[in-house]
MDTraj code that builds the backbone (N, CA, C; nanometers):
import mdtraj as md
import numpy as np

residues = "UNK UNK UNK UNK UNK UNK UNK UNK UNK UNK UNK UNK UNK UNK UNK UNK UNK UNK UNK UNK UNK UNK UNK UNK UNK UNK UNK UNK UNK UNK UNK UNK UNK UNK UNK UNK UNK UNK UNK UNK UNK UNK UNK UNK UNK UNK UNK UNK UNK UNK UNK UNK UNK UNK UNK UNK UNK UNK UNK UNK UNK UNK UNK UNK UNK UNK UNK UNK UNK UNK UNK UNK UNK UNK UNK UNK UNK UNK UNK UNK UNK UNK UNK UNK UNK UNK UNK UNK UNK UNK UNK UNK UNK UNK UNK UNK UNK UNK UNK UNK UNK UNK UNK UNK UNK UNK UNK UNK UNK UNK UNK UNK UNK UNK UNK UNK UNK UNK UNK UNK UNK UNK UNK UNK UNK UNK UNK UNK UNK UNK UNK UNK UNK UNK UNK UNK UNK UNK UNK UNK UNK UNK UNK UNK UNK UNK UNK UNK UNK UNK UNK UNK UNK UNK UNK UNK UNK UNK UNK UNK UNK UNK UNK UNK UNK UNK UNK UNK UNK UNK UNK UNK UNK UNK UNK UNK UNK UNK UNK UNK UNK UNK UNK UNK UNK UNK UNK UNK UNK UNK UNK UNK".split()
xyz = np.array([
    [6.4904, -8.0529, -2.8145],
    [6.4099, -7.9349, -2.7905],
    [6.2635, -7.9745, -2.7939],
    [6.1841, -7.9167, -2.7072],
    [6.0424, -7.9513, -2.7037],
    [5.9703, -7.8915, -2.8236],
    [5.8580, -7.9527, -2.8607],
    [5.7795, -7.9054, -2.9744],
    [5.7299, -7.7638, -2.9513],
    [5.6935, -7.7302, -2.8286],
    [5.6413, -7.5967, -2.7996],
    [5.7467, -7.4895, -2.8266],
    [5.8710, -7.5156, -2.7867],
    [5.9754, -7.4165, -2.8114],
    [6.0095, -7.4080, -2.9594],
    [6.0034, -7.5184, -3.0311],
    [6.0316, -7.5146, -3.1739],
    [5.9281, -7.4300, -3.2464],
    [5.8029, -7.4367, -3.2047],
    [5.7004, -7.3597, -3.2737],
    [5.7143, -7.2111, -3.2467],
    [5.7730, -7.1737, -3.1341],
    [5.7886, -7.0332, -3.1011],
    [5.9103, -6.9709, -3.1687],
    [6.0129, -7.0449, -3.1957],
    [6.1328, -6.9899, -3.2568],
    [6.2434, -7.0916, -3.2515],
    [6.3502, -7.0673, -3.3245],
    [6.4619, -7.1601, -3.3258],
    [6.5376, -7.1525, -3.1947],
    [6.6218, -7.2537, -3.1700],
    [6.6995, -7.2529, -3.0463],
    [6.7930, -7.1322, -3.0429],
    [6.8412, -7.0888, -3.1596],
    [6.9275, -6.9721, -3.1635],
    [6.8514, -6.8480, -3.1173],
    [6.7266, -6.8377, -3.1567],
    [6.6450, -6.7259, -3.1113],
    [6.6334, -6.7259, -2.9595],
    [6.6180, -6.8422, -2.8987],
    [6.6014, -6.8519, -2.7542],
    [6.7281, -6.8073, -2.6821],
    [6.8435, -6.8548, -2.7241],
    [6.9691, -6.8162, -2.6601],
    [6.9977, -6.6678, -2.6743],
    [6.9837, -6.6167, -2.7958],
    [7.0077, -6.4743, -2.8204],
    [6.9069, -6.3901, -2.7445],
    [6.7823, -6.4330, -2.7484],
    [6.6741, -6.3605, -2.6806],
    [6.6981, -6.3592, -2.5298],
    [6.7382, -6.4735, -2.4719],
    [6.7638, -6.4787, -2.3280],
    [6.8762, -6.3827, -2.2900],
    [6.9806, -6.3810, -2.3685],
    [7.0927, -6.2909, -2.3398],
    [7.0489, -6.1455, -2.3450],
    [6.9717, -6.1069, -2.4482],
    [6.9235, -5.9691, -2.4599],
    [6.8341, -5.9312, -2.3427],
    [6.7420, -6.0194, -2.3085],
    [6.6508, -5.9924, -2.1967],
    [6.7297, -5.9789, -2.0665],
    [6.8231, -6.0693, -2.0447],
    [6.9052, -6.0637, -1.9225],
    [6.9794, -5.9304, -1.9150],
    [7.0362, -5.8875, -2.0280],
    [7.1108, -5.7619, -2.0306],
    [7.0188, -5.6413, -2.0109],
    [6.8998, -5.6449, -2.0705],
    [6.8034, -5.5361, -2.0526],
    [6.7686, -5.5194, -1.9054],
    [6.7545, -5.6308, -1.8350],
    [6.7205, -5.6255, -1.6931],
    [6.8444, -5.6049, -1.6053],
    [6.9612, -5.5889, -1.6671],
    [7.0831, -5.5575, -1.5934],
    [7.1349, -5.6704, -1.5068],
    [7.1131, -5.7940, -1.5510],
    [7.1561, -5.9094, -1.4733],
    [7.2779, -5.9767, -1.5362],
    [7.3692, -6.0218, -1.4533],
    [7.4783, -6.1057, -1.5012],
    [7.4245, -6.2479, -1.5136],
    [7.4975, -6.3334, -1.5827],
    [7.4584, -6.4736, -1.5900],
    [7.4522, -6.5334, -1.4500],
    [7.5483, -6.5002, -1.3688],
    [7.5553, -6.5537, -1.2329],
    [7.4336, -6.5092, -1.1505],
    [7.3951, -6.3816, -1.1606],
    [7.2806, -6.3318, -1.0843],
    [7.1513, -6.3975, -1.1307],
    [7.1335, -6.4104, -1.2624],
    [7.0131, -6.4762, -1.3133],
    [7.0086, -6.6217, -1.2668],
    [7.1207, -6.6899, -1.2737],
    [7.1264, -6.8298, -1.2295],
    [7.0886, -6.8413, -1.0814],
    [7.1404, -6.7522, -0.9994],
    [7.1092, -6.7533, -0.8566],
    [6.9591, -6.7312, -0.8344],
    [6.9030, -6.6327, -0.9025],
    [6.7600, -6.6032, -0.8869],
    [6.6716, -6.7193, -0.9337],
    [6.7138, -6.7858, -1.0401],
    [6.6328, -6.8925, -1.0994],
    [6.6565, -7.0277, -1.0337],
    [6.7610, -7.0387, -0.9535],
    [6.7910, -7.1660, -0.8889],
    [6.8509, -7.2675, -0.9847],
    [6.9285, -7.2188, -1.0825],
    [6.9976, -7.3077, -1.1766],
    [7.1458, -7.2737, -1.1724],
    [7.2250, -7.3503, -1.2432],
    [7.3687, -7.3228, -1.2438],
    [7.4012, -7.2120, -1.3429],
    [7.5099, -7.1458, -1.3155],
    [7.5602, -7.0426, -1.4062],
    [7.5893, -7.1045, -1.5430],
    [7.6415, -7.2263, -1.5421],
    [7.6729, -7.2973, -1.6661],
    [7.5497, -7.3208, -1.7517],
    [7.4353, -7.3464, -1.6879],
    [7.3110, -7.3692, -1.7634],
    [7.2722, -7.2437, -1.8410],
    [7.2814, -7.1296, -1.7760],
    [7.2493, -7.0026, -1.8437],
    [7.3461, -6.9801, -1.9586],
    [7.4733, -7.0027, -1.9328],
    [7.5762, -6.9830, -2.0348],
    [7.5529, -7.0732, -2.1564],
    [7.5244, -7.1994, -2.1327],
    [7.5028, -7.2940, -2.2432],
    [7.3794, -7.2574, -2.3256],
    [7.2740, -7.2114, -2.2594],
    [7.1531, -7.1704, -2.3330],
    [7.1849, -7.0476, -2.4181],
    [7.2516, -6.9487, -2.3592],
    [7.2834, -6.8260, -2.4331],
    [7.3773, -6.8527, -2.5502],
    [7.4615, -6.9541, -2.5390],
    [7.5516, -6.9907, -2.6488],
    [7.4822, -7.0814, -2.7501],
    [7.3557, -7.1134, -2.7245],
    [7.2766, -7.2025, -2.8095],
    [7.3366, -7.3423, -2.8186],
    [7.4015, -7.3833, -2.7112],
    [7.4572, -7.5186, -2.7066],
    [7.3601, -7.6150, -2.6407],
    [7.2599, -7.5585, -2.5692],
    [7.1572, -7.6388, -2.5036],
    [7.0230, -7.5710, -2.5298],
    [6.9229, -7.6524, -2.5612],
    [6.7872, -7.6006, -2.5790],
    [6.7064, -7.6346, -2.4549],
    [6.6585, -7.5336, -2.3829],
    [6.5854, -7.5617, -2.2593],
    [6.4448, -7.6137, -2.2880],
    [6.3923, -7.6916, -2.1952],
    [6.2521, -7.7319, -2.2038],
    [6.1686, -7.6100, -2.1650],
    [6.0398, -7.6166, -2.1913],
    [5.9519, -7.5060, -2.1539],
    [5.9568, -7.4826, -2.0039],
    [5.9542, -7.5894, -1.9251],
    [5.9555, -7.5731, -1.7789],
    [6.0884, -7.5128, -1.7319],
    [6.2000, -7.5528, -1.7941],
    [6.3307, -7.4958, -1.7561],
    [6.3367, -7.3475, -1.7921],
    [6.2885, -7.3128, -1.9111],
    [6.2898, -7.1730, -1.9539],
    [6.1991, -7.0898, -1.8632],
    [6.0827, -7.1426, -1.8288],
    [5.9911, -7.0706, -1.7391],
    [6.0580, -7.0462, -1.6047],
    [6.1275, -7.1463, -1.5515],
    [6.1970, -7.1323, -1.4236],
    [6.3017, -7.0207, -1.4318],
    [6.3748, -7.0166, -1.5413],
    [6.4766, -6.9124, -1.5595],
    [6.4101, -6.7756, -1.5696],
    [6.3024, -6.7672, -1.6486],
    [6.2341, -6.6384, -1.6672],
    [6.1677, -6.5893, -1.5393],
    [6.1284, -6.6822, -1.4515],
    [6.0729, -6.6430, -1.3217],
    [6.1764, -6.5668, -1.2393],
    [6.3033, -6.5903, -1.2662],
    [6.4104, -6.5195, -1.1962],
    [6.4273, -6.3763, -1.2423],
    [6.3635, -6.3385, -1.3516],
    [6.3811, -6.2016, -1.4028],
    [6.2878, -6.1016, -1.3342],
    [6.1619, -6.1107, -1.3175],
    [6.0586, -6.2016, -1.3666],
    [6.0030, -6.1535, -1.5019],
    [5.9696, -6.2542, -1.5854],
    [5.9147, -6.2291, -1.7176],
    [5.8363, -6.3520, -1.7600],
    [5.7196, -6.3321, -1.8165],
    [5.6384, -6.4469, -1.8583],
    [5.6926, -6.5045, -1.9882],
    [5.6578, -6.6295, -2.0158],
    [5.6955, -6.6925, -2.1427],
    [5.6390, -6.6126, -2.2602],
    [5.5148, -6.5695, -2.2483],
    [5.4521, -6.4929, -2.3567],
    [5.5297, -6.3652, -2.3844],
    [5.5652, -6.2914, -2.2796],
    [5.6417, -6.1680, -2.2987],
    [5.7800, -6.1976, -2.3560],
    [5.8417, -6.3067, -2.3095],
    [5.9739, -6.3443, -2.3593],
    [5.9716, -6.3635, -2.5107],
    [5.8706, -6.4313, -2.5613],
    [5.8649, -6.4610, -2.7047],
    [5.8079, -6.3480, -2.7891],
    [5.7411, -6.2510, -2.7267],
    [5.6800, -6.1442, -2.8061],
    [5.7543, -6.0116, -2.7990],
    [5.8527, -5.9996, -2.7104],
    [5.9312, -5.8756, -2.7063],
    [5.9952, -5.8522, -2.8427],
    [5.9826, -5.7304, -2.8934],
    [6.0388, -5.6956, -3.0236],
    [6.1661, -5.6151, -3.0022],
    [6.2797, -5.6707, -3.0408],
    [6.4079, -5.6042, -3.0222],
    [6.4527, -5.5273, -3.1460],
    [6.3776, -5.5370, -3.2539],
    [6.4196, -5.4696, -3.3769],
    [6.3603, -5.3301, -3.3821],
    [6.4417, -5.2320, -3.4199],
    [6.3893, -5.0964, -3.4310],
    [6.2895, -5.0889, -3.5460],
    [6.1844, -5.0104, -3.5265],
    [6.0814, -4.9995, -3.6297],
    [6.1198, -4.8991, -3.7381],
    [6.2153, -4.8133, -3.7089],
    [6.2574, -4.7117, -3.8046],
    [6.4091, -4.6946, -3.7969],
    [6.4589, -4.5971, -3.8716],
    [6.6019, -4.5677, -3.8658],
    [6.6432, -4.5363, -3.7231],
    [6.7608, -4.5826, -3.6882],
    [6.8165, -4.5572, -3.5564],
    [6.9338, -4.4604, -3.5674],
    [7.0095, -4.4708, -3.6757],
    [7.1295, -4.3907, -3.6927],
    [7.1095, -4.2916, -3.8065],
    [7.1691, -4.1719, -3.7929],
    [7.1553, -4.0661, -3.8917],
    [7.2918, -4.0033, -3.9167],
    [7.3306, -3.9932, -4.0435],
    [7.4547, -3.9243, -4.0769],
    [7.4319, -3.7740, -4.0623],
    [7.5391, -3.6979, -4.0586],
    [7.5269, -3.5527, -4.0472],
    [7.4401, -3.4972, -4.1602],
    [7.4536, -3.5536, -4.2791],
    [7.3756, -3.5074, -4.3935],
    [7.2276, -3.5414, -4.3859],
    [7.1899, -3.6337, -4.2970],
    [7.0490, -3.6717, -4.2831],
    [6.9743, -3.5899, -4.1784],
    [7.0443, -3.5014, -4.1088],
    [6.9775, -3.4142, -4.0125],
    [6.9006, -3.3079, -4.0909],
    [6.7765, -3.2820, -4.0525],
    [6.6894, -3.1908, -4.1254],
    [6.7036, -3.0489, -4.0727],
    [6.7312, -2.9545, -4.1624],
    [6.7405, -2.8135, -4.1255],
    [6.5994, -2.7596, -4.1053],
    [6.5727, -2.6985, -3.9885],
    [6.4384, -2.6473, -3.9611],
    [6.4362, -2.4970, -3.9359],
    [6.5486, -2.4277, -3.9491],
    [6.5533, -2.2836, -3.9274],
    [6.5587, -2.2116, -4.0620],
    [6.4912, -2.0980, -4.0685],
    [6.4931, -2.0183, -4.1914],
    [6.5754, -1.8919, -4.1748],
    [6.6382, -1.8759, -4.0598],
    [6.7240, -1.7609, -4.0322],
    [6.8655, -1.7982, -4.0739],
    [6.9275, -1.7240, -4.1664],
    [7.0627, -1.7607, -4.2116],
    [7.1685, -1.7547, -4.1014],
    [7.1413, -1.6819, -3.9925],
    [7.2380, -1.6714, -3.8826],
    [7.2221, -1.7832, -3.7801],
    [7.1133, -1.8618, -3.7931],
    [7.0870, -1.9692, -3.6973],
    [7.0548, -2.0969, -3.7743],
    [7.1296, -2.2036, -3.7462],
    [7.0940, -2.3329, -3.8045],
    [7.0459, -2.4242, -3.6926],
    [6.9404, -2.4976, -3.7232],
    [6.8856, -2.5959, -3.6296],
    [6.8662, -2.7245, -3.7073],
    [6.9528, -2.8208, -3.6811],
    [6.9493, -2.9479, -3.7536],
    [6.8896, -3.0547, -3.6620],
    [6.7734, -3.1083, -3.7035],
    [6.6973, -3.2008, -3.6210],
    [6.7332, -3.3460, -3.6484],
    [6.7435, -3.4222, -3.5423],
    [6.7661, -3.5663, -3.5507],
    [6.6302, -3.6358, -3.5626],
    [6.6145, -3.7223, -3.6619],
    [6.4941, -3.8049, -3.6733],
    [6.3669, -3.7296, -3.7042],
    [6.3741, -3.6295, -3.7888],
    [6.2565, -3.5458, -3.8207],
    [6.1361, -3.6298, -3.8647],
    [6.1604, -3.7373, -3.9393],
    [6.0502, -3.8167, -3.9932],
    [6.0146, -3.9392, -3.9085],
    [6.0724, -3.9485, -3.7899],
    [6.0391, -4.0602, -3.7011],
    [5.8944, -4.0422, -3.6553],
    [5.8159, -4.1459, -3.6736],
    [5.6734, -4.1413, -3.6412],
    [5.6520, -4.1344, -3.4901],
    [5.5590, -4.0529, -3.4475],
    [5.5185, -4.0404, -3.3062],
    [5.6350, -4.0055, -3.2140],
    [5.7217, -3.9135, -3.2576],
    [5.8345, -3.8714, -3.1741],
    [5.7858, -3.8126, -3.0427],
    [5.8473, -3.8486, -2.9330],
    [5.8179, -3.7902, -2.8019],
    [5.9276, -3.6939, -2.7610],
    [6.0321, -3.6862, -2.8423],
    [6.1504, -3.6078, -2.8101],
    [6.1991, -3.5397, -2.9367],
    [6.2486, -3.4193, -2.9214],
    [6.3098, -3.3479, -3.0336],
    [6.4525, -3.3133, -2.9944],
    [6.5488, -3.3551, -3.0766],
    [6.6883, -3.3238, -3.0494],
    [6.7433, -3.2429, -3.1648],
    [6.8162, -3.1368, -3.1312],
    [6.8711, -3.0466, -3.2317],
    [7.0200, -3.0230, -3.2100],
    [7.0899, -3.0017, -3.3224],
    [7.2244, -2.9445, -3.3179],
    [7.2062, -2.8022, -3.3687],
    [7.2256, -2.7058, -3.2800],
    [7.2008, -2.5658, -3.3134],
    [7.3322, -2.4901, -3.3264],
    [7.3373, -2.3993, -3.4244],
    [7.4527, -2.3122, -3.4417],
    [7.4031, -2.1687, -3.4535],
    [7.4570, -2.0810, -3.3699],
    [7.4234, -1.9384, -3.3711],
    [7.5473, -1.8606, -3.4126],
    [7.5413, -1.7943, -3.5260],
    [7.6525, -1.7128, -3.5729],
    [7.6650, -1.5889, -3.4839],
    [7.7821, -1.5227, -3.4822],
    [7.7959, -1.4008, -3.4012],
    [7.6839, -1.3017, -3.4346],
    [7.6203, -1.2487, -3.3295],
    [7.5103, -1.1539, -3.3465],
    [7.3737, -1.2191, -3.3618],
    [7.3679, -1.3505, -3.3760],
    [7.2391, -1.4194, -3.3941],
    [7.1546, -1.4080, -3.2676],
    [7.0242, -1.3973, -3.2885],
    [6.9306, -1.3759, -3.1789],
    [6.7974, -1.4380, -3.2193],
    [6.7324, -1.5093, -3.1272],
    [6.6016, -1.5667, -3.1604],
    [6.4932, -1.4593, -3.1625],
    [6.5256, -1.3354, -3.1254],
    [6.4330, -1.2236, -3.1400],
    [6.3879, -1.1633, -3.0100],
    [6.3417, -1.0392, -3.0195],
    [6.2920, -0.9682, -2.9011],
    [6.1669, -1.0346, -2.8450],
    [6.0833, -1.0909, -2.9343],
    [5.9657, -1.1642, -2.8889],
    [6.0151, -1.2982, -2.8350],
    [6.0002, -1.3159, -2.7052],
    [6.0524, -1.4367, -2.6404],
    [5.9783, -1.5603, -2.6913],
    [6.0498, -1.6726, -2.6998],
    [5.9923, -1.8007, -2.7408],
    [5.9121, -1.8579, -2.6244],
    [5.8068, -1.9314, -2.6587],
    [5.7258, -1.9946, -2.5543],
    [5.6460, -2.1069, -2.6180],
    [5.6498, -2.2255, -2.5572],
    [5.5760, -2.3412, -2.6065],
    [5.5639, -2.4419, -2.4935],
    [5.4830, -2.5449, -2.5125],
    [5.4638, -2.6448, -2.4079],
    [5.5843, -2.7343, -2.3910],
    [5.5936, -2.8011, -2.2778],
    [5.6961, -2.9017, -2.2543],
    [5.8146, -2.8529, -2.1747],
    [5.9261, -2.9207, -2.1966],
    [6.0519, -2.8895, -2.1297],
    [6.1623, -2.8903, -2.2336],
    [6.2699, -2.8196, -2.2050],
    [6.3862, -2.8278, -2.2935],
    [6.5141, -2.8167, -2.2131],
    [6.6185, -2.8718, -2.2739],
    [6.7490, -2.8677, -2.2103],
    [6.8545, -2.8672, -2.3196],
    [6.9764, -2.8341, -2.2818],
    [7.0836, -2.8330, -2.3796],
    [7.2198, -2.8179, -2.3137],
    [7.3217, -2.8418, -2.3952],
    [7.4608, -2.8282, -2.3519],
    [7.5344, -2.7480, -2.4579],
    [7.6054, -2.6449, -2.4155],
    [7.6854, -2.5640, -2.5073],
    [7.8125, -2.6418, -2.5404],
    [7.8384, -2.6568, -2.6692],
    [7.9562, -2.7299, -2.7156],
    [8.0710, -2.6338, -2.7481],
    [8.0373, -2.5203, -2.8102],
    [8.1399, -2.4217, -2.8480],
    [8.0800, -2.2820, -2.8408],
    [8.1647, -2.1828, -2.8153],
    [8.1196, -2.0442, -2.8097],
    [8.0569, -2.0101, -2.6759],
    [8.0006, -1.8896, -2.6697],
    [7.9381, -1.8401, -2.5478],
    [7.7968, -1.7950, -2.5803],
    [7.6992, -1.8567, -2.5164],
    [7.5579, -1.8318, -2.5427],
    [7.4969, -1.7510, -2.4289],
    [7.4199, -1.6482, -2.4643],
    [7.3434, -1.5745, -2.3654],
    [7.2012, -1.6291, -2.3698],
    [7.1553, -1.6839, -2.2583],
    [7.0227, -1.7437, -2.2506],
    [6.9410, -1.6677, -2.1463],
    [6.8226, -1.6248, -2.1884],
    [6.7282, -1.5597, -2.0986],
    [6.6105, -1.6537, -2.0805],
    [6.5752, -1.6835, -1.9551],
    [6.4606, -1.7672, -1.9222],
    [6.3817, -1.6909, -1.8159],
    [6.2637, -1.6395, -1.8555],
    [6.1871, -1.5557, -1.7637],
    [6.2661, -1.4319, -1.7284],
    [6.2877, -1.4090, -1.5994],
    [6.3640, -1.2914, -1.5551],
    [6.5116, -1.3230, -1.5328],
    [6.5500, -1.4495, -1.5549],
    [6.6894, -1.4887, -1.5351],
    [6.7660, -1.4832, -1.6671],
    [6.8913, -1.4404, -1.6594],
    [6.9767, -1.4414, -1.7783],
    [7.1141, -1.4922, -1.7382],
    [7.1732, -1.5743, -1.8242],
    [7.3026, -1.6335, -1.7916],
    [7.3863, -1.6435, -1.9164],
    [7.5161, -1.6233, -1.9016],
    [7.6144, -1.6446, -2.0071],
    [7.6644, -1.7876, -1.9906],
    [7.6437, -1.8717, -2.0922],
    [7.6826, -2.0123, -2.0855],
    [7.8044, -2.0378, -2.1737],
    [7.9044, -2.1017, -2.1177],
    [8.0287, -2.1349, -2.1872],
    [8.0281, -2.2826, -2.2262],
    [8.1251, -2.3271, -2.3067],
    [8.1312, -2.4683, -2.3437],
    [8.1286, -2.5588, -2.2205],
    [8.0402, -2.6586, -2.2257],
    [8.0229, -2.7511, -2.1145],
    [7.9100, -2.7116, -2.0209],
    [7.8689, -2.5844, -2.0231],
    [7.7568, -2.5406, -1.9400],
    [7.6266, -2.5901, -2.0024],
    [7.5241, -2.6003, -1.9200],
    [7.3976, -2.6583, -1.9659],
    [7.2790, -2.5830, -1.9071],
    [7.1614, -2.6151, -1.9581],
    [7.0375, -2.5556, -1.9083],
    [6.9256, -2.6592, -1.9151],
    [6.8206, -2.6353, -1.8339],
    [6.7016, -2.7198, -1.8330],
    [6.5891, -2.6347, -1.7754],
    [6.4789, -2.6176, -1.8507],
    [6.3686, -2.5361, -1.8021],
    [6.2373, -2.5774, -1.8669],
    [6.1265, -2.5346, -1.8050],
    [5.9938, -2.5525, -1.8635],
    [5.9804, -2.4556, -1.9796],
    [5.9390, -2.5053, -2.0950],
    [5.9359, -2.4241, -2.2164],
    [5.8227, -2.3224, -2.2203],
    [5.7265, -2.3314, -2.1276],
    [5.6205, -2.2310, -2.1255],
    [5.6680, -2.1014, -2.0599],
    [5.7870, -2.1023, -2.0012],
    [5.8489, -1.9800, -1.9499],
    [5.9126, -1.9094, -2.0697],
    [5.8819, -1.7815, -2.0936],
    [5.9405, -1.7102, -2.2088],
    [6.0932, -1.7187, -2.2057],
    [6.1524, -1.7473, -2.3234],
    [6.2972, -1.7644, -2.3301],
    [6.3530, -1.7113, -2.4627],
    [6.4838, -1.6846, -2.4601],
    [6.5515, -1.6235, -2.5753],
    [6.6968, -1.6686, -2.5772],
    [6.7479, -1.6979, -2.6988],
    [6.8871, -1.7395, -2.7186],
    [6.9585, -1.6323, -2.7996],
    [7.0781, -1.5909, -2.7540],
    [7.1559, -1.4897, -2.8272],
    [7.3047, -1.5234, -2.8252],
    [7.3690, -1.4917, -2.9360],
    [7.5153, -1.5021, -2.9420],
    [7.5691, -1.3609, -2.9498],
    [7.6168, -1.3109, -2.8387],
    [7.6710, -1.1748, -2.8337],
    [7.8235, -1.1766, -2.8466],
    [7.8798, -1.2959, -2.8720],
    [8.0243, -1.3100, -2.8831],
    [8.0731, -1.2967, -3.0266],
    [8.2010, -1.3250, -3.0472],
    [8.2632, -1.3093, -3.1791],
    [8.2848, -1.4423, -3.2511],
    [8.2481, -1.5534, -3.1870],
    [8.2599, -1.6834, -3.2537],
    [8.1254, -1.7557, -3.2507],
    [8.1087, -1.8498, -3.3406],
    [7.9831, -1.9238, -3.3491],
    [7.9585, -2.0037, -3.2214],
    [7.8324, -2.0117, -3.1822],
    [7.7908, -2.0935, -3.0689],
    [7.7309, -2.2227, -3.1253],
    [7.7737, -2.3361, -3.0725],
    [7.7172, -2.4649, -3.1096],
    [7.6615, -2.5266, -2.9827],
    [7.5378, -2.5737, -2.9909],
    [7.4804, -2.6410, -2.8760],
    [7.3961, -2.7585, -2.9215],
    [7.3827, -2.8554, -2.8345],
    [7.2960, -2.9717, -2.8557],
    [7.1797, -2.9534, -2.7594],
    [7.0570, -2.9563, -2.8137],
    [6.9403, -2.9333, -2.7305],
    [6.8360, -3.0429, -2.7515],
    [6.7447, -3.0521, -2.6546],
    [6.6343, -3.1481, -2.6647],
    [6.5090, -3.0826, -2.6080],
    [6.3959, -3.1094, -2.6727],
    [6.2646, -3.0641, -2.6265],
    [6.1737, -3.1846, -2.6155],
    [6.0872, -3.1826, -2.5152],
    [5.9861, -3.2865, -2.5038],
    [5.8603, -3.2225, -2.4480],
    [5.7492, -3.2334, -2.5182],
    [5.7328, -3.2961, -2.6492],
    [5.7916, -3.2073, -2.7578],
    [5.8083, -3.2623, -2.8780],
    [5.8657, -3.1839, -2.9879],
    [5.7836, -3.0584, -3.0168],
    [5.8512, -2.9491, -3.0457],
    [5.7811, -2.8262, -3.0808],
    [5.7875, -2.7981, -3.2304],
    [5.8621, -2.8806, -3.3046],
    [5.8687, -2.8668, -3.4519],
    [5.8282, -2.9989, -3.5139],
])
top = md.Topology()
chain = top.add_chain()
for i, resn in enumerate(residues, 1):
    res = top.add_residue(resn, chain, resSeq=i)
    for name in ("N", "CA", "C"):
        top.add_atom(name, md.element.get_by_symbol(name[0]), res)
traj = md.Trajectory(xyz[None], top)
């Protein structure tokens, strides 16, 4: 292995990193090899950490993506915060006993997206005063029947039905049925 590659990371880092980068760019080993003008076996051996490429060989391979050596070694694949959340880690953000809104990743810094698991008990209603905020929102009904009003449109949504609208349009959620409504929703940017 060349001194330059040793200073940047171990050979295992290079093989694992190459495989991750290749997969991120949606390339098979064969496609990357074709683009880079090397054999499929060369890519395979590097990814298995059985061969350590020289800087020039690695650059040639990365040109097939295309990706610079600097970007290859500085890409951060580790999540900066929690990625997975148990049901108990979802944060309740509703104060209405008939409506629960459990948020995914409430404490994630600089969130660009808000995802909720919402439950509306029979008779639950977000209120006569229509909701309105910036951004967009969408959702999918998982159980029950939800009445959704968006502007002058109103629709009864059943399990599997979905919605997507600009959130600055006045909107209202109601459960006029006899069973609880469960839906998964997302807003961007977050409104809570």
